[in-house]
VEXTORMI-832997 format. One line per 8 residues: their letters; for each residue y, z, x of N, C-alpha, C. Coordinates in Angstrom, 3 decimals. Atoms other than C-alpha are relative to their C-alpha. Example, Ala and Ser with C-alpha at 12.3 -4.5 7.8 and 13.67 -1.06 7.14 Angstrom:
as	-1.190 0.000 0.890 -4.500 7.800 12.300 1.200 0.000 0.900 ~ -1.190 -0.060 -0.820 -1.060 7.140 13.670 1.090 0.730 -0.770
END
This chain:
xxxxxxxx	-0.129 -0.348 1.404 -9.744 -40.764 -17.314 -1.215 0.807 -0.451 ~ 1.226 -0.699 0.399 -13.362 -39.775 -17.877 -0.107 1.356 0.693 ~ 0.039 -1.268 -0.737 -13.094 -37.095 -15.160 0.881 1.056 -0.653 ~ -0.898 -0.976 0.605 -10.120 -35.458 -16.864 -0.532 0.497 -1.340 ~ 0.594 -0.411 1.283 -11.922 -35.421 -20.240 -1.141 0.975 0.253 ~ 1.113 -0.897 -0.322 -15.041 -33.852 -18.705 0.502 1.329 0.551 ~ -0.577 -1.229 -0.544 -12.903 -31.344 -16.804 0.570 0.871 -1.114 ~ -0.544 -0.758 1.127 -11.161 -30.328 -20.030 -1.106 0.637 -0.832
xxxxxxxx	1.102 -0.514 0.812 -14.495 -29.861 -21.816 -0.851 1.034 0.728 ~ 0.970 -0.832 -0.718 -16.652 -28.278 -19.115 0.574 0.756 1.192 ~ -0.589 -0.634 -1.178 -14.269 -27.146 -16.358 -0.276 -0.828 1.239 ~ 0.115 0.736 -1.255 -13.987 -28.360 -12.799 -1.267 0.411 0.753 ~ 1.210 -0.286 -0.775 -17.124 -28.623 -10.646 0.326 0.408 1.436 ~ -0.456 -0.361 -1.348 -15.073 -27.983 -7.453 -0.823 -0.707 1.079 ~ 0.763 0.773 -0.977 -16.819 -30.756 -5.539 0.813 -0.386 1.226 ~ -0.851 0.411 -1.120 -13.852 -31.714 -3.335 0.871 1.182 0.423
xxxxxxxx	-0.699 -1.194 -0.476 -12.566 -28.775 -1.263 0.743 -0.305 1.300 ~ -0.723 0.125 -1.257 -10.043 -28.426 1.565 -0.801 0.633 1.127 ~ 0.521 -0.707 -1.155 -10.945 -27.364 5.062 0.508 1.437 -0.097 ~ -0.478 -1.386 0.080 -10.688 -23.546 5.366 1.383 0.169 0.640 ~ -1.377 -0.204 -0.433 -7.031 -22.509 5.707 0.261 1.491 0.177 ~ -0.416 -1.380 -0.216 -5.586 -19.289 7.136 1.500 0.000 0.207 ~ -1.454 -0.051 -0.190 -1.868 -18.521 6.695 0.335 0.574 1.365 ~ -0.422 -0.476 -1.313 -0.063 -17.997 10.007 0.450 1.440 -0.033
xxxxxxxx	-0.357 -1.427 -0.052 0.564 -14.439 11.108 1.497 0.212 0.128 ~ -1.438 -0.184 -0.157 4.227 -15.030 11.899 0.777 -0.577 -1.176 ~ -0.645 0.510 1.205 4.988 -16.427 8.430 0.708 1.158 -0.685 ~ -0.788 -1.134 0.475 7.828 -14.194 7.177 0.444 -0.131 -1.451 ~ -0.535 0.218 1.342 8.462 -15.597 3.697 -0.421 1.084 -0.973 ~ 0.467 -0.943 1.006 6.326 -13.130 1.805 -1.275 0.667 0.462 ~ 1.261 -0.693 -0.277 3.640 -10.515 2.174 -1.100 -0.596 -0.855 ~ 0.988 0.613 0.888 1.922 -12.358 -0.678 -0.688 -1.179 0.664
xxxxxxxx	0.623 1.127 -0.685 1.210 -15.236 1.689 -1.291 0.424 0.695 ~ 1.197 -0.515 -0.670 -1.403 -13.007 3.350 -0.932 0.688 -0.996 ~ 0.715 -0.741 1.033 -2.953 -11.935 0.071 -1.502 -0.142 0.065 ~ 1.444 0.131 0.002 -6.408 -13.292 0.696 -0.553 -0.636 1.261 ~ 0.512 0.476 -1.275 -6.748 -14.411 4.314 -0.456 -1.444 -0.051 ~ 0.503 1.364 -0.045 -8.850 -17.512 4.896 -0.501 -0.417 -1.372 ~ 0.376 0.488 1.318 -9.356 -19.631 1.804 -0.197 -1.504 0.019 ~ 0.111 1.436 0.248 -10.287 -23.083 0.552 0.549 -0.249 -1.398
xxxxxxxx	-0.538 0.345 1.320 -8.783 -24.904 -2.413 -0.678 -1.261 -0.503 ~ 0.577 1.187 0.629 -10.241 -27.411 -4.840 1.079 -1.078 -0.056 ~ -0.965 1.094 0.000 -8.507 -30.773 -4.438 0.200 -0.588 -1.387 ~ -0.129 0.539 1.352 -9.062 -31.614 -8.106 0.816 0.905 -0.909 ~ -0.672 -0.903 0.944 -7.831 -28.499 -9.929 0.945 1.001 0.667 ~ -0.895 -0.906 -0.703 -6.101 -26.410 -7.241 -0.467 1.439 0.100 ~ 0.516 -1.371 -0.059 -8.217 -23.266 -7.678 -0.302 0.372 1.449 ~ 0.241 -0.489 -1.350 -8.402 -21.186 -4.483 -1.187 0.956 0.010
xxxxxxxx	1.181 -0.850 -0.185 -11.530 -19.423 -3.197 0.061 0.629 1.375 ~ 0.115 -0.642 -1.306 -12.008 -16.893 -0.418 -1.041 -0.763 0.818 ~ 0.969 0.665 -0.871 -13.874 -18.269 2.613 -0.454 0.980 1.064 ~ 0.588 -0.897 -0.986 -16.218 -16.297 4.860 -0.413 -0.828 1.215 ~ 0.310 0.765 -1.211 -16.197 -17.735 8.404 -1.342 0.413 0.602 ~ 1.243 -0.479 -0.605 -19.139 -15.571 9.516 -1.215 -0.678 -0.631 ~ 1.110 0.635 0.699 -21.448 -17.017 6.861 0.251 -1.474 -0.305 ~ -0.428 1.366 0.306 -19.523 -20.296 6.499 -0.319 -0.354 -1.449
xxxxxxxx	0.236 0.189 1.430 -19.644 -19.970 2.724 1.274 0.282 -0.792 ~ -1.093 -0.248 0.932 -17.201 -20.114 -0.136 -0.320 1.257 -0.780 ~ 0.185 -1.255 0.716 -16.700 -16.745 -1.770 0.560 -0.061 -1.406 ~ -0.490 -0.106 1.367 -15.220 -15.547 -5.023 1.361 -0.677 -0.158 ~ -1.276 0.638 0.308 -12.274 -17.215 -6.715 1.131 0.994 0.145 ~ -1.199 -0.820 -0.066 -8.816 -15.872 -6.050 0.615 -0.050 -1.386 ~ -0.423 -0.053 1.404 -7.702 -14.733 -9.490 1.503 -0.174 -0.179 ~ -1.439 0.026 0.214 -3.993 -14.225 -9.076 0.665 -0.959 0.963
xxxxxxxx	-0.809 0.861 -0.838 -1.498 -16.689 -7.760 1.391 0.593 0.025 ~ -1.365 -0.498 -0.091 1.789 -15.370 -6.475 0.804 -1.006 0.812 ~ -0.850 0.983 -0.636 4.572 -17.713 -5.560 1.201 0.704 0.607 ~ -1.192 -0.560 -0.620 7.522 -17.039 -3.292 1.166 -0.123 -0.963 ~ -1.191 0.057 0.841 10.712 -16.197 -5.114 1.022 -0.932 0.642 ~ -1.044 0.881 -0.531 13.802 -18.365 -4.667 0.680 0.645 1.204 ~ -0.653 -0.693 -1.106 15.366 -15.715 -2.418 -0.856 -0.062 1.263 ~ 0.908 0.058 -1.153 12.297 -15.651 -0.149 -0.051 -1.410 0.569
xxxxxxx	0.067 1.379 -0.472 12.173 -19.447 0.045 1.255 -0.377 0.758 ~ -1.246 0.369 -0.644 15.840 -19.835 0.912 0.272 0.836 1.240 ~ -0.235 -0.843 -1.173 15.841 -16.929 3.372 -0.713 -0.537 1.222 ~ 0.707 0.562 -1.154 13.266 -18.673 5.579 0.649 -1.289 0.462 ~ -0.664 1.246 -0.363 15.216 -21.934 5.504 1.262 0.298 0.778 ~ -1.294 -0.314 -0.621 18.489 -20.279 6.542 -0.141 0.782 1.296 ~ 0.155 -0.800 -1.219 17.014 -18.261 9.421 -0.093 -0.863 1.220
END
C-alpha cells in the first residue's frame, strides 16, 4: 500500500529488474518485436530499458510500446 502511494507521488525507482531479454530472431509475429533488441523491464511498473551487454549497463528507457495486433497474434497460433 505504501509503495503504491510513493510510486504515485514520486514515480518508480526501478529497483527490481528482469534479467536482460532478447527477442528470438525467428519470431514472426511482428517486426515490432525486434524494436529495441536486448532490454530489461522493471518488475514493479513494467517500464522497459535498453540493455548494453558490452558495458553490462541499463540504457535509456524505451519510450514507445507497440503491441501485436489481433491478426498478428492469431496468425502465429494458426501456423
